[in-house]
C-alpha positions, 0 to 999 in steps of 0.5 A, spaced: 296 888 199 291 882 198 287 881 192 280 884 193 276 883 186 278 878 181 275 877 175 278 872 169 275 871 162 269 875 164 264 875 158 257 878 157 252 878 152 245 880 151 240 877 146 236 882 141 232 878 137 236 872 134 242 877 134 247 875 141 251 882 142 257 882 146 259 887 150 265 884 154 270 880 151 274 877 156 276 882 161 281 880 167 282 884 172 286 885 179 284 890 184 287 890 191 285 892 197 285 900 198 285 902 191 282 907 187 281 905 180 278 909 175 275 905 169 275 910 163 272 908 155 268 911 150 261 910 150 258 903 148 265 900 151 262 895 156 264 900 162 257 900 165 256 892 164 262 891 167 260 895 174 253 891 174 257 885 174 262 887 179 256 888 183 252 883 182 246 886 178 247 882 172 250 875 172 256 873 166 255 869 161 262 866 162 267 867 166 269 868 174 268 874 179 271 874 186 269 879 191 273 879 197 274 871 197 267 870 194 265 868 187 259 871 184 259 868 178 255 861 178 251 862 185 244 863 185 240 870 185 238 869 192 246 868 194 248 873 190 244 878 193 246 877 199 254 877 197 252 884 194 248 887 200 255 885 205 261 886 201 258 892 196 256 899 197 253 903 191 254 911 189 250 912 183 250 919 178 243 921 180 243 920 187 237 915 188 235 917 195 229 917 197 226 923 197 221 923 203 227 920 207 232 925 211 239 924 210 239 920 217 233 916 214 236 914 208 243 911 212 238 908 217 234 905 211 241 902 208 242 899 215 236 895 216 237 892 208 244 890 211 243 888 218 235 887 219 236 891 225 230 897 225 235 902 230 241 901 226 247 905 230 245 912 231 253 914 233 256 911 227 251 914 222 252 921 226 260 920 225 259 918 217 255 925 217 261 928 220 266 925 216 262 928 210 261 934 213 254 933 212 252 934 221 247 940 219 244 936 214 242 930 218 234 932 218 234 935 212 230 931 206 234 931 199 230 936 196 232 941 201 240 940 200 244 941 194 246 936 189 253 936 191 250 934 199 245 929 195 251 925 193 255 925 199 248 923 202 249 917 197 256 917 199 255 916 206 249 911 205 254 907 201 259 906 207 255 906 213 255 898 213 263 898 211 263 894 204 269 891 202 268 895 196 265 901 193 262 901 186 261 909 183 258 910 177 259 917 174 259 920 181 260 927 178 256 926 172 251 931 174 255 935 179 258 942 177 266 943 177 266 945 185 261 940 188 264 935 183 271 936 187 268 936 193 266 929 192 272 927 189 276 930 196 271 925 200 273 920 196 280 921 196 279 921 203 276 915 204 281 912 200 287 915 204 285 915 211 280 909 211 283 904 206 277 904 203 277 900 196 273 904 190 272 903 183 269 909 179 267 909 172 268 916 169 268 920 162 272 926 166 279 926 166 280 930 172 276 925 176 280 919 173 286 924 176 284 923 183 285 915 183 291 911 184 290 907 177 286 907 171 283 902 167 281 904 160 276 900 156 274 899 148 270 894 145 268 890 151 275 889 153 281 892 157 286 896 153 290 899 158 290 896 166 
């Protein structure tokens, strides 16, 4: 399998007044296409910082990040945004759906941001919603859906543009046990049937058990890979 994500000696420090506080201390990773990877570790170990760096939301202090053959590390903000738009799908703990738009409307907006085409691909939207068992929620707004349904819409939005990688930040953190299992089952389906590469931050050992590999972090370093 080819490597789809690679980091080398990745560091990130934050300045607090005159102090420089390290969040990541030389993280090197290698993720193959089609892997479903969990990142685990105690609060403050650098998991979220790492995910934000991988997603191009932050730039590293030093080190290399390659996503699907493109280097995020030393490019301009505009280029980093372009790579993120083309290569990465995000799923967040708090869903981050637009409350005034229907499920289809949220997907259509993601398509427009990706392609600039305001019409998008209606057939693909319907198929993605069908795969995630949301056909009957197509015209429902977020407040008309359960938490699990909203998270599945967020997942649909993440995959609508066929990203190289999905980055998921505690995607079951706000869900009950039943809905957590539904969302994890959907992740597994995308991974196993569509070979979607997924990297997921989680505190939940049961969620991590759904993955094919677990990376453990502590004090800004990878301690198990």
